[in-house]
N, C-alpha and C positions, 0 to 999 in steps of 0.2 A: 560496458560493465553494468551489472544489476543495480537498479535504483537510479542510475544516471542516464542510461539509454535503454531503448526497448525496441526489439526488432519486429514486434507485433503491432499492427496499426492500432490507433487509439480507439477506433469504433468498429466492433464486430457485431453490433446489435442486429444488423440486417440479416445475419445468418439465423436469427431466431433463437428461442430457448434451447439450450443444449446441456445445461449443468446436470451431470450424472452422478457426481460425487461431491459432497460437501465436507471439507475438512474443517470441523467446528472448533478446533483447539485455538488457544491464545497464541499470539506471537511469542517467540522464544520457547515454543514447545515442539521443536523439530518440524516447523511448518515448511521450511525450505527442503528438508530431506523428504518429507511426505510429498511435496510438489514434484521433486525430482523423480520419486518412485512412480507416482501416478502418470507422469509424462513419458516414462520409458515405454518402448514398443511392446513389452510384455503385457502391460496393462492398457496403454493406448488412450489415456485421458489427457490428451494434449490439444490445445494449451490449457494450462491451469492458472486461474486468476490468483494473484498474489500482490502484495504491496509493491513489488518490483515492477508491476505493470501499471501502477497508479502514479508513483512518484515522478517519472519523467514526463508525464502528460498533464499540462495545466488544465486542459478541458475535462479530463477524467477527475482530477482532484477537485475541481469546482463542483462537478456532479455529486461527488461524495459529500462535500460540505453541505450542499443543498439537501441531500437525502438525510443527513444527520439532523438538520434543522427542521425538516418537514414532519409535522405531527399527524397529517392525514395519511392513513395507510395506503389508500388507493393511489394518491399522488406520489407517495414515497416509492411504491412498487414501480410505477412508471419510470421514475428516475433510475432506480436500480436495474431495471431491465436494460437500460442503455449501457450500463457498465458490465453486467454479468452475461447477458445473452451472447451466444457465439462461443463461449468457453465451455470446455468439457467438465471442468472441475474447479474448485476454489479451495484455497487454504489461506491462513494468516488474515491480516486486515486487507480489505474492509469486510471480508466475509463474517468474521466472528462478531463484529459490531451489529450486524443485521441478521443474526443467525435465525431468529424466529421468522423474519420476513422471507429469508431464503427457503426455509422449510415449506412455507406456503406457496412461494413462487415456483418452486421446483418439487412438486409433491412426490415424484418418483425417484429422487436422488438418494443414493446411499449416504448415510451420515456416519462420519468417523470422528470421534472425540479424541484427538491426539493430546496427550498429557506429558508432563515432566515427571521423571521418576523421583525427584527430590522435593516436590511440593512447593507451597506458596512462598516461603521465605526465599528460597533459591530462585524461584521464578521472578520475584520482585527485584532481587539484586541483579539478575541478568537483564531484566527490562530496563532498570535504571542505568546500568553501565553501558548499554548499547543504544537504546532508543529515546531516552528522555532528553538527550541533547537536541533532538529535532523540535522540541517544544520550548526550547530556551530562548531568551532574548539575545544571547550571543549568536545563535544560529540565525535568528531573524535579522539582526542588524548587519551581520557580515554577508548574508546571502540575499538581502532585500532586492537588489537589482534584477534577480532572476525570478520570473513569475512563478514557475513551477515550484521553486523553493519557498517562496512566500506562502503559496497555498498549502504546501506540505506543513509548514509551521502552523497555519490556520487550522488544519485538520486536528493537530494536537491540542490547540487552544480550545476549539469547539468541544472536543472530546473531554477535556478537563473540566469544562463548565457543566456538562450534562451527564458525566459519568455516573454519579450517584443516582440521579433521576432515572437513567437508563437501566441500571442493573441493581440498584438498591444499596450499593456500597461504593465508596471512592476507591481510587487506585491505591492498592495496598496489598500486603501479603494475604490478607483475608479474602480479597477479591478473587484470588485463584480458586478457592474452594466454592465460593458463592457462584462463580461462573459455571463450574462443572455442574452444580446442582441446577442452575438455570437451563443449561442445554438439555439435561436429562428430563427435567420437568416439562419443557416445551415439546420435546420429542414424544413424551408419553401422552401429553394432551392430544397429540395428532396421530397417535397409534403408530409411531415410527420406531423402528429398531435402530439401535446405536451400537457401533463397535467402539469400546473404550480401548485405546491402543497407545503404546509408547514405542518410541523408535527402537528400543532394545528388544521389542517383540519381533522385529524383523518382518520378513515376507509372509510367513505362513498364515497368521490370523488375518492379515490384510487381504491376501489373495483369496482365502476361503470365504471371507465376507463378501468380496466383490465378484466371486464366481470365476476366478482365473487360476490357472496352473502356476505354481511357484516357479519363477525363472531359474533354469538350471545354470549353474556356474556364474550367476550374477550376484555379487555381494550387494546387500542393501545399501543404497547410496547415503552417504553422510555428508551433508553440506554445512560447513561451518560459517554461518552468516555473521557470527560475531566478529570474525576477522574482516569479512567483507565490509561490514558496516563501519568499522574503524577507518578503513581505506576510503570509503565513500565520504565520511565526515571530512577528511583532509582535502579530498578533491573538491567537494562542494564549497568549503570555506575558501580554498584557493581561487576557485572560479568566481565566487562572490567578490573577493577582494580585488581581483583583476578587473572585474566589471566596474567596481567603484573607482579604481585607478583610471580606467578609461573615461569615466564620466567626469571626474575631476580634471583629468588632463585636457579633455576637450573644452571644458568650461574655462580653464586657465588660458588655453590657447586662444579661444574666442575673445576673452577679456583683453589679452595682451595685443592681439593683432587686428582687432576690429577697427580701430581708428585708421590704421594703414589701409585696410581693405576698403573702408568707406571712402577714403581719399582717392584711392585708385579707381573705384567705381565711379566717383564723380568726374574724374579726369576722362575716363572712358566715355561717359555719357556726353560730356562737353565735346569730345572729339567727334562722336557720332552725329551730334547736332550740327557741327560745323562742316561735316563732310558733304 
């Protein structure tokens, strides 16, 4: 299942730079639908980086945390190449967080600014209802025994601390519009064309911008990640609680039976010495 397991190996960087499409939009802006569309054979931008390729891998999550904290551009790019190289496209996080870096790292990539049709207030509500849980202490405490989950929590914590410094405004409905302006401004500085696109626009503007024929008889994919995320929450919490139960169970068993085990070990040692 997405966000829990990943069929793609954690490290594709040996394949070298390959990002040809940058989906610059925020999470909860049809990022998974855009990912699915880009990965379809008709377009052929597979695989496409997405948070679903970060969350299951503790090694990748640590790289993202390191990159978020790194203030030296050259060093940050070296870290990010380890994450993004070998992918044909990117949408969602971590791409949006490093959008200006990605523009510089992949200067020939097409840039698509995927948006929500209902604006910042609806975006913030959707984000809070689906993703804010992963930055909560309830998530951290319940899932602490699993390293990838601890690091997922840390990504949210680091983002929360530097959000305003990174984009000029904190996580809020206003951030939605500020971020759109940020992407367009950074692209203009670099002389890059941007397709402003919403999922409701479908195939035609997307294919025209990327230079592909519109797939015949193929409806535009609609991926409802909100439902998936709710399922993922339940699975991760259950996995974390089971891990805690195993830890406490093992500790209790050791405490209860250690004296007996020590006694039997002593008897065995005495028998071996006398044999």
